[in-house]
C-alpha positions in Angstrom: -13.0 -17.2 8.1 -12.7 -18.0 11.8 -10.8 -15.3 13.5 -9.0 -15.4 16.8 -10.0 -12.3 18.9 -7.1 -10.6 20.7 -7.9 -8.1 23.5 -5.8 -7.2 26.5 -7.6 -4.9 29.0 -5.2 -2.3 30.5 -4.3 -2.5 34.2 -6.1 -0.1 36.5 -3.2 2.4 36.7 -2.8 2.5 32.8 -6.6 2.7 32.4 -6.7 5.8 34.7 -3.8 7.4 32.8 -5.6 6.8 29.5 -8.8 8.3 30.7 -7.0 11.3 32.1 -5.2 11.9 28.7 -8.6 11.5 27.0 -10.1 14.1 29.3 -7.3 16.6 28.6 -7.6 16.1 24.9 -11.4 16.2 25.0 -12.2 12.8 23.5 -14.0 9.6 24.6 -12.1 7.5 27.2 -11.8 4.6 24.9 -9.8 6.8 22.4 -7.4 7.6 25.2 -6.4 3.9 25.1 -5.8 4.3 21.3 -3.4 7.2 21.9 -1.5 5.1 24.6 -1.2 2.2 22.1 0.5 4.6 19.7 3.0 5.7 22.3 1.3 9.0 23.0 1.4 10.1 26.6 0.8 13.9 26.8 -1.8 16.4 25.5 0.9 18.1 23.4 1.9 14.8 21.7 -1.8 14.0 21.0 -2.4 17.4 19.4 0.8 16.9 17.4 -0.4 13.5 16.3 -3.9 14.7 15.3 -2.5 17.7 13.2 0.7 16.6 11.5 2.6 19.6 10.2 4.7 19.8 7.1 7.4 21.5 9.2 7.9 18.1 10.8 9.4 16.7 7.6 13.1 15.9 7.9 15.8 17.8 6.2 16.2 15.9 2.9 20.0 16.4 3.1 20.1 13.9 6.0 19.7 11.1 3.4 23.0 9.7 2.3 24.1 10.9 -1.2 21.4 13.6 -1.3 23.9 16.5 -1.8 25.7 14.4 -4.5 22.4 13.7 -6.3 21.3 17.4 -6.2 24.8 18.6 -7.4 24.6 16.1 -10.4 21.1 17.2 -11.3 22.0 20.8 -11.2 25.1 20.1 -13.3 22.9 18.3 -15.9 20.6 21.3 -16.1 23.6 23.7 -16.3 25.0 21.6 -19.2 21.6 21.3 -20.8 22.0 17.5 -20.8 18.9 15.4 -21.7 17.4 13.9 -18.5 15.3 10.7 -18.4 13.0 10.0 -15.4 12.7 6.2 -15.3 10.4 4.2 -13.0 8.6 0.9 -12.2 5.2 0.1 -13.8 3.2 -0.2 -10.6 1.4 2.6 -8.7 4.4 3.6 -6.6 6.7 3.8 -9.6 4.2 5.6 -11.8 3.3 8.2 -9.2 7.1 8.7 -8.5 7.9 9.3 -12.1 4.9 11.7 -12.5 6.0 13.6 -9.4 9.6 14.1 -10.4 8.8 14.8 -14.1 6.0 17.3 -13.3 8.2 19.2 -10.9 11.3 19.4 -12.9 9.4 20.2 -16.1 8.5 23.5 -14.6 12.2 24.5 -14.5 13.7 22.5 -17.3 12.5 21.4 -20.8 15.0 18.8 -22.0 13.5 16.0 -20.0 11.5 12.8 -20.8 10.1 9.8 -18.9 10.2 6.1 -19.4 8.3 3.1 -18.0 9.5 -0.4 -18.9 7.1 -2.8 -20.4 6.2 -5.5 -17.9 6.2 -8.2 -20.5 9.0 -7.3 -22.9 11.4 -5.9 -20.3 10.3 -7.1 -16.9 10.9 -5.3 -13.5 13.5 -2.6 -13.0 16.1 -1.2 -15.3 16.3 -2.9 -18.7 18.9 -2.9 -21.4 16.2 -1.8 -23.8 15.5 1.2 -21.6 19.2 2.1 -21.5 19.5 1.8 -25.3 16.5 4.1 -25.7 18.3 6.6 -23.4 21.5 6.3 -25.4 19.6 6.7 -28.7 17.8 9.8 -27.5 21.0 11.5 -26.2 20.3 11.1 -22.5 23.2 12.0 -20.1 21.4 11.5 -16.8 18.8 8.9 -15.7 16.9 9.5 -12.5 15.4 6.1 -11.6 12.5 5.7 -9.1 11.2 2.7 -7.2 13.7 0.3 -8.6 17.4 0.2 -9.6 19.0 -0.8 -6.3 20.0 -4.2 -7.6 20.7 -3.2 -11.3 24.4 -3.7 -11.0 25.0 -5.0 -14.6 22.5 -2.6 -16.2 23.9 0.5 -14.6 27.5 -0.6 -15.4 26.3 -1.0 -19.0 24.8 2.5 -19.0 28.0 3.9 -17.5 30.0 2.4 -20.4 27.7 4.4 -22.8 28.4 7.6 -20.8 25.1 7.7 -19.0 25.0 8.6 -15.3 22.3 7.3 -12.8 20.7 8.7 -9.7 18.9 5.9 -7.9 15.8 6.8 -5.8 14.6 3.4 -4.3 13.2 2.0 -1.1 13.7 -1.7 -1.7 16.2 -3.7 0.4 19.7 -3.5 -1.2 22.3 -6.3 -1.5 25.8 -5.9 -0.1 27.1 -4.7 -3.4 25.6 -1.4 -4.7 25.4 -0.3 -8.3 27.9 2.2 -9.7 25.5 5.0 -9.7 26.5 8.6 -9.1 24.1 8.8 -6.1 22.0 6.2 -4.4 19.0 7.6 -2.4 17.6 4.7 -0.3 16.8 4.9 3.4 17.2 1.1 3.6 20.9 1.3 2.8 23.0 -0.4 5.5 25.0 2.8 6.0 21.8 4.8 6.2 21.6 7.9 8.5 18.1 9.0 7.5 15.6 8.8 10.4 12.7 7.3 8.4 13.4 4.0 6.7 10.0 3.2 5.4 9.4 5.8 2.7 7.6 4.8 -0.5 9.5 5.0 -3.8 7.5 8.1 -4.5 8.4 9.4 -1.0 12.1 9.1 -1.9 11.4 11.0 -5.1 9.6 13.7 -3.1 12.6 14.1 -0.8 14.9 14.5 -3.8 12.7 17.2 -5.2 12.5 18.9 -1.7 16.3 19.0 -1.7 16.5 20.2 -5.3 14.1 23.0 -4.5 16.0 24.0 -1.3 19.3 24.1 -3.2 17.8 26.4 -5.9 15.9 28.7 -3.7 12.5 27.4 -4.8 9.9 27.8 -2.0 8.5 24.7 -0.4 4.9 25.6 -1.3 5.8 24.9 -4.9 6.0 21.2 -3.8 2.5 21.2 -2.2 0.7 20.2 -5.4 2.7 17.0 -5.6 1.5 15.7 -2.2 -1.6 14.0 -3.7 0.8 11.7 -5.6 2.6 10.9 -2.3 -0.7 9.9 -0.6 -1.6 7.6 -3.5 1.8 5.9 -3.4 1.8 5.5 0.4 -1.7 3.9 0.5 -1.1 1.7 -2.6 2.4 0.4 -1.6 1.2 -0.5 2.0 4.1 1.3 3.8 3.7 2.3 7.5 1.6 5.4 8.0 3.7 6.8 10.8 6.4 9.4 11.1 7.2 11.2 7.9 4.7 9.0 5.9 1.9 10.1 8.2 2.7 13.8 7.5 2.9 13.2 3.7 -0.3 11.1 3.6 -2.2 13.5 5.8 -1.4 16.5 3.7 -1.6 14.5 0.5 -5.2 13.5 1.3 -6.0 17.1 2.0 -4.6 18.0 -1.4 -6.5 15.1 -3.1 -9.8 16.3 -1.5 -9.3 20.0 -2.1 -7.2 20.4 -5.3 -6.2 17.2 -6.9 -4.0 17.2 -10.0 -5.9 17.0 -13.3 -5.0 13.3 -13.8 -6.1 12.2 -10.4 -9.2 14.3 -10.7 -10.1 12.3 -13.8 -9.6 9.0 -12.0 -11.8 10.2 -9.1 -14.5 11.0 -11.7 -14.3 7.7 -13.4 -14.3 5.9 -10.0 -17.6 7.6 -9.0 -15.8 9.2 -6.0 -16.5 12.9 -6.8 -18.3 14.9 -4.2 -17.3 12.8 -1.2 -14.3 12.9 1.1 -11.6 10.5 0.0 -9.8 8.2 2.4 -6.8 5.9 2.2 -9.3 3.0 1.6 -10.6 4.8 -1.5 -7.0 5.0 -2.8 -6.3 1.3 -2.0 -9.5 -0.1 -3.5 -10.5 2.4 -6.2 -7.7 4.8 -7.4 -4.6 2.6 -7.0 -6.0 -0.4 -8.8 -6.8 1.7 -11.9 -3.3 3.2 -12.1 -1.9 -0.3 -11.6 -4.2 -1.8 -14.3 -2.3 0.1 -17.0 1.0 -1.6 -16.2 -0.7 -5.0 -15.6 -2.8 -5.1 -18.7 -1.0 -2.8 -21.2 1.9 -0.4 -20.4 2.4 1.7 -17.3 3.4 4.6 -19.4 -0.2 5.3 -20.1 -0.8 5.8 -16.3 2.0 8.4 -16.2 0.6 10.1 -19.3 -2.6 10.5 -17.4 -1.0 11.6 -14.2 1.0 14.4 -15.9 -1.9 15.5 -18.2 -2.8 19.2 -18.1 -6.2 19.1 -20.0 -9.2 17.7 -18.1 -11.1 16.4 -21.1 -8.0 14.6 -22.4 -7.4 13.3 -18.9 -11.0 11.9 -18.8 -10.4 10.0 -22.0 -7.2 8.5 -20.7 -8.9 7.7 -17.4 -11.7 6.0 -19.3 -9.2 3.7 -21.1 -7.5 2.8 -17.9 -10.8 2.0 -16.3 -11.5 -0.5 -19.1 -8.1 -2.1 -18.4 -9.2 -2.4 -14.8 -12.4 -4.1 -15.7 -10.5 -6.6 -17.8 -8.0 -7.0 -14.9 -10.9 -7.9 -12.6 -12.2 -10.6 -14.9 -8.8 -12.1 -15.3 -8.1 -11.8 -11.5 -11.3 -13.7 -10.7 -10.6 -16.5 -13.3 -7.0 -16.9 -12.2 -7.8 -16.9 -8.5 -10.4 -19.7 -9.0 -7.8 -21.7 -10.9 -5.2 -21.0 -8.2 -7.5 -22.2 -5.4 -8.2 -25.4 -7.3 -4.4 -26.0 -7.6 -3.8 -25.2 -3.9 -6.4 -27.8 -3.0 -4.3 -30.4 -4.8 -1.1 -29.6 -2.9 0.2 -32.6 -0.9 -0.3 -32.3 2.8 -1.9 -28.9 2.5 -3.1 -28.8 6.1 0.5 -29.2 7.3 2.1 -26.7 5.0 3.1 -23.3 6.3 3.4 -21.7 2.8 1.9 -22.0 -0.7 4.0 -22.1 -3.9 2.1 -22.7 -7.2 3.2 -22.5 -10.8 1.1 -22.3 -14.0 2.9 -21.2 -17.2 -0.3 -20.0 -18.8 -1.2 -17.4 -16.2 -1.1 -13.7 -17.0 2.1 -12.1 -15.6 0.4 -8.8 -14.7 -2.1 -10.4 -12.3 0.0 -12.9 -10.3 0.7 -10.5 -7.5 -3.0 -10.0 -6.9 -3.6 -13.7 -7.0 -0.8 -14.2 -4.4 -2.6 -11.6 -2.2 -5.9 -13.5 -2.5 -4.3 -16.8 -1.5 -2.6 -15.2 1.5 -6.0 -13.8 2.6 -7.8 -17.1 2.1 -5.2 -19.5 3.6 -3.4 -17.1 5.9 0.0 -18.3 4.8 2.8 -16.7 2.8 2.1 -17.4 -0.9 4.2 -17.4 -4.1 2.5 -17.5 -7.5 4.6 -18.2 -10.5 4.1 -18.1 -14.3 6.4 -18.5 -17.3 7.8 -15.5 -19.1 10.7 -15.3 -21.6 11.6 -18.9 -20.8 11.8 -18.3 -17.0 9.5 -18.8 -14.1 8.6 -15.3 -12.7 6.4 -14.5 -9.8 5.2 -12.6 -6.8 5.4 -13.4 -3.1 3.0 -12.0 -0.5 3.0 -12.4 3.3 0.9 -12.5 6.4 1.2 -10.0 9.2 4.5 -9.9 10.9 6.4 -12.4 8.6 9.2 -11.1 6.4 8.6 -12.8 3.0 11.6 -11.0 1.5 14.0 -12.9 3.8 12.2 -16.1 2.9 12.8 -15.5 -0.8 16.4 -14.4 -0.1 17.1 -17.7 1.7 16.7 -19.3 -1.8 18.8 -16.8 -3.7 21.2 -19.4 -5.1 18.2 -20.8 -7.1 17.2 -17.4 -8.4 18.1 -15.2 -11.3 16.8 -12.1 -9.7 14.6 -11.0 -6.8 13.7 -7.9 -4.8 11.1 -6.4 -2.5 10.4 -5.7 1.1 8.8 -7.3 4.2 5.3 -8.1 2.8 5.9 -8.3 -0.9 8.6 -9.6 -3.2 9.2 -10.4 -6.9 11.4 -13.2 -8.2 12.7 -14.8 -11.3 14.2 -18.3 -11.6 14.8 -21.1 -14.1 11.7 -23.3 -14.5 13.7 -26.4 -13.5 14.3 -24.8 -10.1 10.7 -24.3 -9.2 10.2 -27.6 -7.4 13.4 -27.1 -5.3 12.4 -23.5 -4.6 9.0 -24.6 -3.3 10.7 -27.1 -1.0 13.3 -24.7 0.3 10.8 -21.8 0.7 8.5 -24.0 2.7 11.4 -25.2 4.9 12.4 -21.6 5.7 8.8 -20.5 6.4 8.2 -23.6 8.6 11.3 -22.8 10.6 10.7 -19.1 11.1 7.0 -18.4 11.1 5.2 -18.2 14.5 2.0 -20.1 15.2 0.1 -16.9 15.8 1.2 -15.6 12.3 -0.6 -18.5 10.6 -4.0 -17.9 12.0 -6.3 -15.1 11.1 -6.7 -12.8 14.1 -8.4 -9.5 15.0 -6.7 -7.2 17.4 -9.4 -5.5 19.4 -8.6 -1.9 20.5 -11.5 -1.4 22.8 -14.8 -2.9 24.1 -17.8 -0.5 23.6 -21.5 -0.4 24.3 -23.8 0.9 21.6 -24.4 4.0 23.7 -20.8 4.9 23.1 -21.0 4.6 19.3 -22.3 8.0 18.4 -21.6 10.3 15.4 -19.6 12.5 17.8 -17.4 9.4 18.7 -16.9 8.8 15.0 -15.8 12.4 14.4 -13.2 12.1 17.2 -12.1 8.7 15.8 -11.5 10.4 12.4 -8.7 12.5 14.0 -6.6 9.3 14.1 -6.7 9.0 10.2 -5.0 8.5 7.8 -5.0 4.8 8.6 -2.6 2.1 7.4 0.2 -0.1 8.7 1.5 1.1 12.0 -1.7 3.1 12.5 -4.4 0.5 11.7 -8.1 1.5 11.6 -9.3 0.7 15.2 -11.4 -2.5 15.7 -14.0 -2.4 18.4 -16.0 -5.1 20.1 -19.5 -5.0 21.5 -20.7 -8.1 23.5 -24.2 -9.5 23.9 -26.0 -7.9 21.0 -29.3 -9.0 19.4 -31.0 -8.8 16.0 -33.6 -6.0 16.2 -35.8 -8.3 14.0 -35.1 -6.6 10.7 -31.7 -7.9 9.7 -31.6 -9.6 6.3 -29.3 -11.3 3.8 -28.4 -9.1 0.8 -26.1 -9.2 -2.3 -26.3 -10.7 -5.7 -25.3 -14.1 -4.3 -27.0 -13.5 -1.0 -23.6 -13.5 0.6 -23.8 -10.5 2.9 -25.9 -9.5 5.9 -27.5 -6.1 6.4 -27.9 -5.8 10.2 -30.0 -3.8 12.6 -28.8 -4.5 16.1 -29.5 -3.6 19.7 -27.7 -4.3 23.0 -29.1 -4.5 26.5 -27.6 -1.2 27.7 -29.3 1.4 25.4 -32.2 2.0 23.1 -29.9 2.6 20.1 -30.6 0.6 17.0 -27.3 0.2 15.2 -27.0 -0.3 11.5 -24.2 -2.6 10.2 -23.0 -4.6 7.2 -21.3 -8.0 7.4 -19.7 -8.8 4.1 -19.4 -12.4 3.1 -20.9 -13.7 6.4 -24.3 -14.8 5.4 -23.6 -18.2 7.0 -24.2 -16.5 10.3 -27.7 -15.3 9.4 -29.5 -18.4 10.7 -28.0 -18.0 14.2 -28.7 -14.3 14.3 -32.4 -14.9 13.5 -32.7 -17.3 16.5 -32.9 -14.1 18.7 -29.9 -15.4 20.8 -27.2 -13.0 21.8 -23.9 -12.7 20.0 -20.6 -10.7 20.1 -19.4 -8.6 17.2 -16.0 -7.1 16.1 -16.2 -4.1 13.8 -14.9 -0.8 12.5 -17.0 2.4 12.5 -17.9 4.2 9.3 -20.1 7.1 8.4 -23.4 5.9 6.9 -23.2 6.9 3.2 -27.0 7.0 2.9 -27.7 8.9 6.1 -25.1 11.6 6.7 -24.6 12.3 10.4 -25.2 8.7 11.3 -22.7 5.8 11.8 -22.7 2.3 10.4 -20.7 -0.7 11.7 -18.6 -2.6 9.2 -18.6 -6.0 10.9 -15.5 -8.1 10.7 -16.6 -11.1 12.7 -19.6 -12.5 14.5 -19.7 -15.2 17.2 -22.2 -16.6 19.7 -22.2 -14.9 23.1 -20.9 -17.1 25.8 
């Protein structure tokens, strides 16, 4: 992929202020710029940013309907009503259900959980799920990571004498369901300071409020923070504000004392005995939890996450790992088929979006395929398949473009839809697919900016190799956890050369293992450039080139750094 490199050097006065802040904090001058870019101007703010405190969490009762929700939950317990914890089948939904169920189970026994089947019931609250609740004598359903649009379903539940508390973070419609309480920071009448919580995050706030109302100490909630970190990383929500606090402490929990279920997944992933990061969650832990809902039933993931016996958890994690292997094979096959279909789209070069439909595709993997297409073509993508006589699919977006609004612009064609800025799900009659494709493309073409349709790298600072030390890396780690709103910094070094030992590696000879030097130090810098073997010939000519990269610890040589190279281009 050809990236556009974006870098804006600070003016002299700002550069001087950045350096002064870096000096006060005791970090490299380039990292002072990173603090400024995040709106941090003082030493106190910097120390606050580097060490997020749980005391910074907002009062949960600031969220609309929180007192009502807590009162209804307390009433259910007082009446010994049966409570059902209901959630979506993805990582966010499964972690949210596990969190609420695990916490409440310590204080109340008449409680169960339910995850709908992706294939039989589809997304969100289903009539089948409500009928199950009615048959098992449920009086209260706490629903997590879905429900905000389930107007008919919740009305049906109410007719059966079942109350709902909704804990969701998806964008609501103008009409809200007739639930007893709706906890959603994206409500139009919202007063809560942080609007970007994950579904699991909303569930945590509910449990925080429940604990406070019942005199339960906050430290009893600490063991749940690992689930919050997994949901925040996997659901790609901004890692700033309250999410940063939850992710920071959640990672600490994941690394020091993870729950039995997550510990088993860490074992199966081969991640034991190393410090886990948000990337480990995104690429290793999250996909395995997701695979359960994609390939079988998400309930298996929750069973694992609430398991108390390690051996039993290992067995469950092993099964989920097999689902993930099957998912990877299917993902590869469907992506290849999708790329071939995209190539046949009329006027592909002039299109601002991609919409494709194949009734044979596996419903559980279409979201991943949409993400792959977005990465490859750098355009919003919608991938649709057929399920229960309808076209159903997933939409994914590029940086800065609101794909939810694009889907919403076609709502008269849709049976159902929901989501947020970067991801949405939708269902529509098969006969509307062609018109949806036309209208979606028209909306995207009218609203997307040119710069959003080209792959770009935002460079945070230009460094020489003499700057890139292990000490620099240790200072950089203080900025973690990384994610949207606090992206992992990208650096640039200009005019570097092959040391003479760089080589092409990988099964398909698709990567380059690099050993590089610049002309300002004697440092030989190790790096890896994934999928960029096409650049090897130029590198071997001994001519100079520029690189963009992130900085990692060398996993084979502790105490040394390695560059993960995003892009290479000839020096000019």
